[in-house]
DRENNULO-959060 format. One record per atom (N, C-alpha, C, O): residue in one letter; x, y, z. Coordinates in steps of 0.05 Angstrom, whole numbers, plus 5000, padded with zeros to 4 digits. Atoms other than C-alpha are relative to their C-alpha. Last residue first. Layout:
AXYZ/...
***
This chain:
D498649944972/D245588837727/D500650225003/D501650295024/R502549894982/R241288887663/R500450135025/R499350335036/S501149695007/S247788987624/S497750105023/S497450315036/L498349924988/L250588247657/L498950364993/L498950515012/C500950124959/C243787877643/C501750195014/C500850295035/Q502949864991/Q244188217566/Q499050005033/Q497550145047/K499249625003/K251988047558/K497250065025/K497050105049/S497649884972/S250487367588/S500050194999/S499550335019/A502349974987/A244187317526/A501949995033/A500750055054/F501549865017/F249087417471/F498850035037/F499550215053/A497749794999/A254086877500/A498350275003/A498850385024/L500349984970/L248086367513/L502150295010/L502150425030/A502949824982/A246886597441/A499950045023/A499050255033/E499949675006/E254286427417/E498050155003/E498150395005/D497149864985/D254785807453/D499750304989/D500050505002/R501049904973/R248385597422/R502250085023/R501850155047/S500550254982/S250585617353/S498750125027/S497950345032/K499550235018/K250086107288/K499749715018/K498649505010/L498450294988/L248086777314/L499549764991/L497349714981/E498049754972/E248187367271/E501349765023/E503549675029/G497950105002/G244886927212/G501850125020/G504350105016/N497649885006/N239787337207/N501549914994/N502349994972/L501550055016/L234286797233/L502150084982/L503349904970/Q499050295000/Q239586667297/Q498650024963/Q499949884947/M496650085004/M239387407305/M500449754990/M502549744976/D499449815023/D231587477304/D503249984990/D503949934967/S501050065014/S231486907355/S501050164963/S502350094943/I498050215005/I236087247400/I498349784966/I499749724946/E497749895015/E231487827395/E501649755000/E501449664977/R501149955034/R225687407402/R502050174996/R502450184972/L500450275016/L228187047466/L500450094971/L501849994954/I497050175006/I230887737495/I500549764986/I502649694976/K498549825024/K224188077489/K502149904997/K502749884973/G501350135029/G220487377520/G501150284983/G500950264959/M499250195019/M225287567573/M499149904976/M500449804958/Q497350055008/Q223888227585/Q501049744988/Q502049724965/P499449815026/P216088127590/P503349954984/P503849804965/G500449705005/G216987687640/G500050094979/G501550004961/P501549885027/P220087147678/P498250234997/P497550385015/R503250134991/R225387207718/R498750004977/R499250104955/F501249715008/F233387257682/F497549955018/F497749735028/G501149814978/G237886927736/G497450164991/G496250325005/M498549715001/M241586637686/M500450195016/M502150365020/G497450034976/G238485967701/G502050145004/G503850085019/L501050004967/L232186307685/L502549875010/L503449935032/L499949784988/L235786447612/L498750095031/L499050315043/D497949875015/D236685777588/D500050245019/D501150225042/R499250174978/R229685487618/R503250155006/R503750245028/G500349914971/G226986047570/G501349925023/G501950095041/G503049964989/G229685717514/G500250165017/G502450245026/I500450124968/I236785617474/I497250055001/I495950094980/L496850054980/L238285587398/L500149995028/L501449815038/P497849814987/P231885557373/P502450015016/P502949935039/E500250064968/E229485037329/E501750205012/E504050255006/P498750224981/P229485257255/P499949905029/P497750005033/V499850004973/V224885747224/V500849715010/V499449525013/A499149774999/A224985667145/A500650205029/A501750435028/P502049804993/P224984937151/P501350345002/P503650415009/A500249934974/A230084647110/A497850155014/A497050355002/G501050224988/G227484347044/G500350075030/G498649995046/A499750205003/A233184737006/A498249815016/A499349605022/L500750214975/L232885357044/L499749654991/L499449485009/E496449974984/E236085736982/E499749765019/E501149565019/G498850095010/G229485546933/G503149935013/G504749765007/A500050324987/A225285766987/A502349874991/A503849765007/R498050034970/R229286456977/R498549715014/R499449605033/D496950034993/D228686446907/D501249845019/D503049675021/L498750245015/L221586266901/L502550005013/L503349865032/L500550144979/L220786906953/L499849724992/L500049565010/L497950024985/L223987326899/L499549745032/L501349645046/V498050185010/V219787046847/V502349955018/V503849755020/Y501250315000/Y213587296881/Y502449804999/Y502749595013/N500450054961/N216988016903/N499749685001/N500849545018/Q497749934983/Q218588036829/Q500349975020/Q502449875028/L499350274986/L212187826794/L503350015021/L503949845038/K496550084994/K210288456765/K500649825019/K500449905043/K497750155006/K203988336726/K501850075007/K503550034990/H497249875019/H200389006736/H501849804993/H503949884984/S500349815001/S192788616754/S502650184980/S502650224956/S501649785008/S191587986745/S499150334995/S497150434984/V499750085031/V198587656742/V497050194992/V496950374975/C498849845020/C199488046808/C499349934966/C499350094947/D501549654987/D193087896850/D501450044984/D500250144965/I503249945013/I194187126822/I499350284997/I497850364980/R500150095024/R200887116849/R498350094983/R498550294968/H498449795009/H199487386912/H500750024968/H500450224954/L503249725003/L193386976922/L502050314988/L501550524977/E501849965020/E198686456914/E498250134995/E496950134973/L498449875019/L203486716968/L498749894973/L499550024954/E500249705010/E198286777007/E501550064977/E501350254961/L502849945004/L194986027006/L501250274997/L500250384978/P501250045041/P202385817001/P497650035000/P496949894981/F498449905021/F203886197073/F499549934972/F499150094954/N502749905020/N197785977107/N501450104981/N500350174959/A502150225014/A201785567155/A499150134978/A498849974960/D502449915000/D206686147168/D498949754989/D499749664967/A500550224982/A214485847160/A496750045009/A496149835021/M499950275009/M215286287098/M499149755017/M498049555007/L502749975021/L212386917137/L500149794989/L498049674990/R502350024978/R217886797200/R497350024979/R495249954990/K499450244998/K223286677142/K497150035012/K495149945000/W501850145028/W220787357110/W501749725004/W503049644984/K502349935001/K221987737185/K498949774974/K496849644976/S502250044982/S227487387200/S497750104998/S496149985012/A499950275008/A231687507132/A498349995027/A496350115021/R497850144986/R230888247141/R499649694993/R497849654977/M500550144961/M224888537103/M502349895001/M503249814979/E499249884975/E225289087042/E501049825028/E502349905048/H496749965005/H225188606986/H500650145018/H502850095028/V497950185005/V218288427009/V502550014995/V503949845007/H497849824989/H214889037013/H501949705010/H503749695027/A498449775010/A209288816968/A502550155012/A503650345001/F497650055026/F208688216997/F500450204985/F502650204975/R496450054987/R205688447061/R501349974978/R503350114974/M497849855011/M199588697015/M501949995013/M503550175009/H498750035024/H195488007027/H501150234982/H501450204958/N496450045007/N196587927098/N499650034969/N501649964957/K497949904985/K189788037124/K501750094986/K501750324977/V501249805000/V185587677064/V502250335018/V503250535008/A498349965020/A190187117074/A500150314992/A502050464988/E497449925002/E188487157145/E501550104977/E503350264977/S500749674985/S180587207134/S503050025007/S503450265009/V500649905009/V181586567086/V500050355016/V500350565004/A497550025018/A185886137136/A499450294983/A500950484986/E496349904992/E181386307193/E501350044969/E501550264958/I500249684998/I174786267156/I502750075016/I504250265012/V499449765032/V176785637123/V500150275005/V501450444993/T496850045003/T178485317196/T500250164975/T502050324968/R498649814983/R171585517235/R503450054983/R505050234987/P499650164969/P168085087182/P501950305011/P502850494999/F498450085001/F163085567138/F501849795030/F501149765053/K499650284975/K156185657156/K502549874988/K502249634982/L500250265000/L154286167115/L501449744998/L502049584981/R503350015004/R152786697150/R500349844980/R497949794974/E501150054976/E159986577184/E496449924982/E495049714983/M499650355007/M163886627108/M498149905024/M497249695018/I501250045026/I160487467108/I499449575000/I497449424997/P502950065000/P161587437184/P497049984972/P494649944970/V501350154980/V168787337175/V496549945004/V495349735002/T500150315012/T170887627112/T498449825022/T496649675016/L502549985011/L168588417141/L498649594984/L496549474979/E502750054988/E174088337183/E497650004991/E495849945006/A500450224983/A179188157146/A497649905016/A496449695019/G501450135004/G176688737096/G500749635015/G499449435009/D503849984991/D177089187144/D499049684993/D497749525006/R500950014978/R185189017153/R496549945001/R495249785014/E499450304993/E185988957078/E499549905029/E498649675032/H502350335007/H182689467061/H500949835003/H499549644998/G501450194987/G187189947103/G498149805000/G497249665018/Y498449944985/Y188290567053/Y498149765027/Y495849775034/F501750174979/F183690426997/F502249925017/F503549735010/H498750084975/H186691046946/H498049815020/H495849905026/E501150144982/E184391246883/E502149925025/E504549935025/T498950275006/T187991796848/T498449775024/T498349835048/G502650175017/G184892436829/G500149795007/G498349664997/D499850055028/D190892866844/D497749864978/D497349874953/E501149775011/E188593116909/E500449964966/E499150084949/G498049835001/G187492366924/G500350284994/G498250354982/L498249795017/L181192116927/L502350135003/L501950365012/S499449674996/S178791616980/S501450054973/S502949894962/L499049885035/L175790846974/L499750365011/L497850485022/T497849975000/T175190457040/T501550264982/T503750374982/S499849924982/S168590177035/S502250165007/S501250265028/P501749854987/P168190026975/P499650155021/P498650375018/K499949795034/K175089696966/K497850205005/K498550405017/A500749754987/A172989267035/A501050234983/A500750454994/I501850014996/I172588657000/I498550335005/I496550464998/D500549705006/D178888696960/D495950115011/D494350254998/H497349925003/H181288056980/H499550345011/H500150485030/M500249824965/M174487727008/M502350174990/M502450325009/L502249855004/L173087406924/L500350195018/L499750425011/I499549885014/I180587176923/I497350164993/I497450364978/S497849835002/S180886916988/S499850144977/S500650374983/W501749864987/W174386456970/W502050295011/W500950515008/A503949855019/A176486226911/A499850275019/A499750515014/L499149945013/L183585956954/L497650214977/L497750444969/E498749784984/E180185797002/E501750154993/E502650335008/V501949924996/V175385296959/V501450285015/V500150495013/S501750054969/S180285056929/S498550245012/S499050475006/P501049914994/P182485166839/P500249905038/P501949715038/K501250184975/K189285016828/K497650015019/K498049995043/S498750285010/S191885376766/S498449835012/S496849694999/M500050144975/M186686026790/M501149744978/M499849664959/H495850015000/H188386586728/H500849735025/H503149685030/E498650105035/E180886626711/E503049785004/E503949564996/L502550154994/L178386776793/L500849754972/L501049504971/M498650214996/M183787306776/M498849575018/M499949385030/L498350165004/L180487576731/L502349875014/L504149735004/M500250345010/M174087506766/M502549974976/M502749754965/V500950194988/V175887966821/V500149784971/V501549594968/H497150124988/H178988426778/H500349755015/H502249595014/N497850045017/N173988636741/N502449805003/N503849634992/F501850224998/F169388676805/F501249894968/F500549654962/V499750144983/V175189146833/V498149754992/V498449555005/D501349984966/D174189586774/D500649695015/D501049485002/G503049904994/G178489586712/G499350045014/G500750205026/E502350255012/E184789126676/E496650245010/E494750244995/P501349935030/P189189686669/P497649854998/P495849864981/H502150155015/H190089636751/H499250054982/H497050174984/H500250394985/H196189816788/H498449874980/H499349674968/K497250144992/K196690516747/K500749755012/K502749635004/V499050145026/V189990536723/V502749915002/V503649694994/P498749795020/P187690776797/P502349804970/P504249644971/Q498150144980/Q181990286821/Q501950164978/Q501550184953/P498049945029/P174890486795/P501849905028/P501349845051/V497149904979/V169290106841/V502750054987/V504149864981/G499949775012/G163889896784/G501250215018/G500850455015/Y500349945022/Y162089256810/Y499450354999/Y497650485008/L497849845011/L164889166881/L500050004964/L502149984951/A499449684999/A158189206907/A502750054990/A503550284985/A500549865012/A156688476881/A500350344999/A500050494980/V499850075026/V160888176927/V499550164978/V501350294968/E497249854999/E158088546986/E502049894972/E502750084957/P500349755011/P151388356954/P503150185011/P504150395001/L498849874989/L152687586966/L500350284993/L502350314979/I498550234986/I146987146961/I501950155002/I501650205026/E501750144981/E140487626938/E502649895019/E502549945043/N501049904972/N145188046902/N499049905011/N499949985033/L498249954985/L149387506872/L499050205023/L499550215047/L499850224974/L143387336837/L501350035019/L500249995041/G501649864980/G141187946791/G500549805030/G499849855053/F502750124995/F142387606731/F497950115026/F495550115031/D502049875022/D147987936707/D497049975008/D495050125003/F500249725003/F151987866774/F497450004982/F495250054991/L501349834965/L150587196785/L500050304999/L498150425007/D502150165004/D151987016709/D499350185023/D498450415023/K502349745020/K158087506719/K498049904999/K496650105003/L500449864990/L160286946778/L499350334989/L498350525001/A502650084977/A159186426734/A499250265016/A497050365015/R502350045016/R163486646677/R497350085014/R495450245011/E500049764995/E169586776734/E497750084974/E497450324970/P500449904982/P168886056746/P499450345005/P498150435024/R501549735016/R169285816680/R499050195032/R497250365032/K499049935025/K170085026702/K498650264996/K496250274994/G501350195021/G169084856776/G502250064973/G504750074972/T497950195004/T172485056835/T499149974978/T500749804972/L497549955006/L168285736840/L501849865002/L503949985006/M500949745018/M161285426821/M503550124994/M504850094973/K500150085033/K162684846862/K500850164980/K502850114966/N497450155010/N163885246915/N499649864988/N500549984969/F498149845007/F157585646904/F503050055002/F504450244994/E500349955031/E153285006899/E501850225003/E503950134993/D497750235013/D156384836972/D499950014967/D501749934952/R497050055001/R155385466992/R501449784991/R503749754984/I498949845015/I147885536979/I502950024996/I503750094974/R500850055033/R145784916998/R501350154994/R503450064984/E497950205015/E150085057070/E498949944974/E500849914958/A496249755004/A146485837077/A502049684997/A504049714984/S498850064972/S139285347071/S502650164989/S503550174966/L499250174995/L134585657011/L503349975025/L504850155030/M501450154977/M129586197022/M501849674997/M500649485008/K499349994971/K134386666998/K498849855022/K499249855047/V498650244988/V134886256931/V499550065027/V499549875043/K501350184987/K127186656917/K502949825015/K502449695035/S500450054970/S129687246901/S499149785012/S498649795036/K498249884990/K131187146830/K500650005034/K502349875046/L500950174961/L124986756825/L503050065005/L504249905020/A503049934984/A123087296757/A501049875026/A500349975047/K500649644987/K130287316730/K498050035019/K498450145041/I497849874986/I131786566730/I500250235019/I500950285042/A501550094984/A124986446689/A502249975038/A501549935061/Q502549774984/Q126386966648/Q499749815023/Q498949925044/L499249724980/L133486556636/L497650185009/L497950325029/L498350014975/L130085876630/L500650255014/L499950335037/Q501850024980/Q125286136573/Q500749925035/Q499549985055/G501049724995/G131086366533/G496649985019/G495450185029/D502350015020/D135385696535/D498250265008/D498450335032/Y502449964981/Y141685906571/Y497049984981/Y496350164965/E501549734998/E148185736528/E496749945011/E495449745006/F502650035009/F152485106550/F498750264991/F499650435006/S500349805022/S159685206560/S497149984989/S496950044965/F500350055032/F159784546596/F499250124980/F498150034961/R498750345000/R161384766669/R500949954975/R503250004968/N496349945006/N159385436651/N502249805001/N504449774991/A499749855032/A152085256638/A502350064998/A503450064976/F500750165020/F151384766692/F501650124973/F503150034956/R497650104995/R153885256744/R500449814974/R502549814961/V498349775002/V148485776725/V503249815005/V505349914998/A500749965030/A142785196718/A504150184999/A506250084989/R498550245011/R145684956790/R500150114969/R502250114957/L497550024995/L144085596816/L501449784984/L503649804973/I499149675008/I136885616797/I503650034997/I504750074976/R500050115029/R136084916814/R501150204980/R502750194962/L497349995015/L137485106879/L501049954978/L503449944970/Y498849745019/Y130585366874/Y502650015003/Y503950204994/D496850044979/D128484636888/D500750284991/D501150304967/E499350294987/E120884536865/E501750065014/E501350055038/S501149954970/S120285256848/S498949775009/S496949785023/F498049894976/F125385136793/F497850105024/F498850215044/R498050244993/R121884636755/R501750185024/R502850115045/E501450264982/E115285006753/E502649895007/E502649815030/E499449924972/E119185666730/E498949775020/E499349765045/A497949794976/A122085396677/A499049995031/A499949875051/N500149705005/N116584936643/N501850105019/N501650045043/G503349844993/G117384216620/G500950295009/G502950395000/I501950335001/I124883876630/I496850135006/I495750185028/T501350064988/T129484616629/T497449794992/T495749864976/R502349975003/R133884756577/R498749835029/R499749625037/L500950084972/L141284886580/L497649984995/L497350154977/I502349884987/I142784886502/I499549895029/I499149655034/G498849794982/G149784616475/G498450235012/G499450445018/A499449765002/A147884366411/A500450265017/A500450505012/E498050015029/E149583686416/E499550325003/E501350445013/L497950184999/L146983606484/L502550064986/L504950084992/D498049784983/D140984036476/D502349895007/D502950055024/K499449795021/K139583416418/K501150325016/K503150455007/R498250155026/R140682826462/R500950284982/R503150364976/G497349824980/G136483256524/G502449874979/G504649984981/G499149835017/G129983216480/G502450055008/G503550265002/V500149744993/V125582946530/V501750274989/V501650514995/Y503249905010/Y123682276522/Y499850235002/Y497650325006/D500849735008/D131482066510/D496449984994/D495149894975/L502449835012/L133381316518/L500150235008/L501450245028/I501149764989/I139781056496/I497250114999/I496050194979/E502449705010/E141480466476/E499750145020/E499850085044/S499549805012/S147679956493/S498650244983/S499550394966/N500550055039/N143479296500/N500650304990/N499150424975/L500750335013/L145179046568/L500150174971/L501750124953/P497350195018/P148679786574/P499349805001/P501249684992/D501050365002/D140980126574/D503049874992/D503649814969/Y498050155030/Y142380846574/Y499349695018/Y498749615040/F500050234995/F137181376605/F501949824992/F502649894969/L498750265015/L137982216596/L500649705011/L502449695028/G502050154992/G134682726642/G499449714973/G497649574964/N499950134982/N140683146656/N498449765001/N498849595018/V499150195011/V140283376587/V501249845025/V502949665021/T500450215024/T133983576591/T502149874998/T501949644990/F498449935021/F135083896658/F499849844981/F500249604986/D499349694998/D131183886727/D500650034970/D499050194960/R496849974989/R127983156735/R500450274987/R498650344972/R499149844983/R121382986740/R502450135011/R503250195033/A502349794998/A117782776674/A501850235022/A502350475017/A498649774993/A124282376681/A498050274993/A498850504990/D497849914983/D120581816717/D502650344989/D503950495003/L501549784975/L114881916679/L500750055014/L499950245027/E501549725011/E118581646608/E498750175028/E498750425028/P498749774994/P122181146658/P499650274986/P500650484993/N498349945024/N116980676670/N501850295005/N501550475021/D498350225007/D113380396722/D501349984969/D501449804952/A500850005038/A112281046766/A501049684989/A502749565001/Y497750205019/Y112481026841/Y498650074978/Y496350144974/R501450305018/R108181616861/R502449914992/R504350034981/I498750165034/I111282186903/I498149784998/I496649695015/E500350395006/E108082656950/E500349894982/E499249954960/D502850034988/D108483436975/D499149655003/D498149515021/P503050065006/P115183416941/P498649885026/P499349715042/H501450185001/H121183766975/H497150034987/H495550214987/R497350335000/R125484296964/R498849814996/R499049734973/G498349925015/G120784986950/G502849744998/G504749704983/D497649814981/D117284897008/D502550114981/D504450254988/M501249724986/M109984796971/M502450155024/M502350355039/Y497049914978/Y113484296923/Y499950225016/Y501650405015/A500049784977/A106883956886/A503050035023/A504049885040/R501449855002/R108083236854/R500750335012/R502950385022/E500149744978/E112882856844/E497350104992/E496250074971/E502249765004/E112682186796/E501150145026/E502550035043/R502549864981/R117281606815/R499150254987/R500950354974/F502249865016/F121681066782/F498150105020/F496849985038/A502650055012/A125580716843/A499150244972/A499550474978/A502649844988/A132180946863/A498049854987/A498749754966/V501950205015/V139380486859/V497050145018/V496350135042/E502849935003/E144980996882/E498649884977/E499049924953/F500949895022/F152180686880/F496450005014/F495349835027/P503149954992/P156780496932/P499350134977/P500950264963/I500049775008/I164580126910/I495750105008/I493949935007/D499349864975/D165879616950/D500250284991/D501550465001/D497050005004/D165479076899/D501850305007/D504050405000/E499650185014/E158079326894/E503650054997/E504950254989/I498050045001/I154979646951/I500049814979/I498249644977/V499850115008/V147579966933/V503749945008/V505050145002/T498149975007/T144980546965/T500449665004/T499649535023/M498750254974/M137380586970/M503750044985/M504150154963/I497150195014/I132481026939/I501649935025/I501349975050/G498950145011/G125281086939/G502649964991/G503449844972/F498949875019/F124881786959/F499749724982/F499849764957/S501049945003/S122581517032/S499250124977/S497050234977/A501650205011/A127681027023/A496150074998/A494349924990/G503249845004/G131881647024/G498549724988/G498449664964/I498749774993/I139481297049/I496650234992/I496150435006/A502249815019/A136980657050/A502450215013/A504150215030/H501449874977/H142280017060/H498650364994/H499450494974/C502349615014/C144679647012/C499350045018/C498749855033/R499749824988/R149578987018/R498150284982/R497950404961/P499950044961/P146178347013/P501750295011/P501750335035/F498249974997/F142878606942/F500949905031/F499549945050/I497350045028/I136778306912/I502749925020/I503549705028/A500950255007/A131178286973/A502249904978/A502849674975/F499250034966/F133079037001/F500549734984/F502849724975/V497249834995/V132079306934/V500649865010/V502349734998/E499150245022/E124878896925/E502950075004/E504149855009/E498750324983/E124479227000/E500449774975/E501249544978/P497850084980/P126879946961/P500049615013/P501749445015/R500549854978/R121079876901/R503149925017/R504549735012/A499650144982/A124479606830/A498950235026/A499650465024/P503650104989/P121279976778/P500449905023/P498549935039/S502050245012/S128580136758/S497849975006/S498450175019/V503350064993/V133180656767/V500049824986/V501449734968/I501550165005/I141880736774/I497050005007/I496450015031/D502150074984/D146781286789/D498549854983/D498849904960/I502150085017/I153481266764/I497949915019/I498149745037/D502050254987/D159081536801/D498649994964/D499150084941/K498450014975/K166281956778/K497549825017/K498249675035/I502950054972/I164682016716/I501249835020/I502849655019/E499450184975/E170482386667/E497449985012/E495750165013/A499249954971/A167982716607/A500349765020/A499249545020/G497550125000/G166682446530/G501450155028/G503850185026/L498149814990/L160882876533/L502949914991/L504550064980/L500949815027/L155582316519/L502150204988/L502550204964/M498750205027/M159882036577/M498650004973/M499849884954/D497150034996/D158082566620/D502249814978/D504249834964/R498449805017/R151382576601/R502650024989/R503550044966/V500949915024/V149781956617/V501450144981/V502950094962/S497950165013/S153381986682/S500149994975/S502250054963/G496649785001/G150882666706/G501149724980/G502449764960/G499249734988/G142782316702/G503850064995/G504749964975/V501749775009/V141581576683/V500850275008/V502850245023/F497949764991/F144880886688/F496350234993/F494050204985/Y497549815011/Y138880436673/Y502350085008/Y502849925026/A499949844982/A133679796702/A503250154974/A504850044959/P499349875023/P128979386674/P501550175016/P500450265036/F500249705009/F125979006730/F502250084986/F504349994994/G500849825001/G125178316730/G498550274989/G496750344974/R500550124988/R130177856762/R496050214995/R494450265013/E500150274994/E134377876712/E497749885025/E497449645030/S500750015029/S134278626700/S499649654997/S498049594979/L503049895010/L135478786770/L498949844982/L497349674989/A502150164973/A141178286779/A497950124993/A496350004979/R499350375010/R144978516703/R497349855027/R495249725022/V502450115020/V143679236725/V499749804995/V497349745001/I502249984989/I147779116790/I497250044980/I494949944984/K499750214987/K153678766754/K495950065011/K493949935007/L501650285035/L152579326693/L499849795024/L497549705019/A502749935002/A154879846757/A498049854978/A495649874973/S501050034979/S161079466775/S496350075008/S494749975023/A500850214993/A162679416716/A498549955012/A496549815007/F502950175020/F161780126697/F499049704998/F496849634990/L502649944991/L165880286756/L497949944990/L495849854999/A500850254971/A171679796744/A496950145009/A495050015019/T499649914977/T172580146682/T499149835020/T497649645018/D497250114989/D173079796620/D501050165021/D503450195023/S501450244991/S165379986600/S503249815003/S503349565000/Y501649994975/Y167580726586/Y499349685014/Y498749685038/K498450044981/K172480606534/K498849975030/K499749855050/R499350164987/R167480446490/R501149885023/R500849675036/D497250115005/D165481116479/D500449625015/D499849555037/I498350084976/I158181306485/I501649735000/I501149495001/R501150384998/R154881586415/R501949965036/R503450135044/M498649994971/M154282286399/M498549705008/M496449585009/
***
C-alpha cells in the first residue's frame, strides 16, 4: 500500500509541501498526519492536509508571515500558504480527560511516536514525510488499513473516555471505509454507550449528519441501533424497529427497515433529505391501529410526525430553516398519492412551493423503498416538463387594487374572489387580464 504520485501534482499537496520544507529547513522535521495520509493510502480524494512538527506555536509564528492561532493552548496554529489554510500542530502528549472531551494536561513532545500514542484510531495515526516519500507507522495503522480493521490506539475504553464523540466517529469511519470493528473496540462501544448523552447536542448533530450524508448511511443507522447508541441519542427513531406495516404497500418489512432502505436509495444526500427520511414515519408507532381484517393503519401519521419532528430537531440545535423544511416535508409526504386527482391549480401551487424539490425526492425514495410504484412521480416530472421552465404559478392577472377600483371592500370576500381568479388562471379558464376583470365585474354585480 503506497501513496500514488498523483497527489504530489495537486495544488493542495504542493502548498503543504512548502510548509513542511520551511519547517524542516529551520530544524523542525515536519510530517503530514491523520486523515490525509489514510485517504492517500486508500486512493481517496483529500480535501485538507494537517501537519505536525516539534515546533511550538511561537516558533511557527516566527517562520510564517500568514499565521494565526486556532488552539494555541493545544499547540495548534493555522498557516495560510497560497491562500490555502493548513492546520499546523506541535507534537504533544495528553494526560487524563476528566470531562470526556478535553485533556487535563498537555505536554509538548519531541517526536512523532509520542504524538501518535494520543490519537484515536490506528488508521488515523499514520505520518507521511513528503520530503523523503516515507510513511511512519508507530501504531500498526498501515496493517489495519490493508486488513480493513478499525482499531483504537491502545485501550479502547480509555480512548473513548478521552472524548466520547470517538464512539460515534467509530461508527462513521467503519461505514465510510467498509471496515470491520475490532473486538475490543466493539465491546468498549457497548460498555460506554450511555456516555454519548454527555456530548453537546451540536457535536452529536454534526457527527450524525456526517453519517447520514456519507457512505452507507443505512448501515451506520443499523449499527447505531445494534450497539444501543440510537436509543441513547434518538430513541424516537429506535422506536420504529419492529413496527409492522401492511405487506401490500410495504413488502420490505417494518418501519425501521423501510427507513434504512430509503437512506440507501439517496442518490444526492443532503441533511434536509436525510432527516426528512428519518422523520417522515416517526409518528407511525403512536398512530398504529388495526382494521377489522388485521391490516395496519397509521391515520394522521404525517400530521403528527410533523409536530414530533420540531422538538426532536430543536433538541439537536438544528437551524430553524432546516427544521421548517424537514417538518414541512414530513407533513406533506402523503399528498403526492393523490396528485393524479388534482386540478391544475392545485398541482401548480404544489410545484411552486419552495420545498417541492425536497418533497418530490422524498416521495420518489419512499416509493422505490416500498411498493415501487412511481406513476405519480413520473406524472409530476412530465408536468414540470410541460411548463418548460416557466414558473408553475405565474404573475396574477389582477390584484387587490383592481377590485377596490370596482367597489369591493377589503375583507375575506375580496380574498376569496382573488383566489378563485387565480385558480381559474392556473386551470386555463382565464387567459388574460381583460377576462379576469370581466369575471370580477360579474362578481361585483352579483354581490350588489
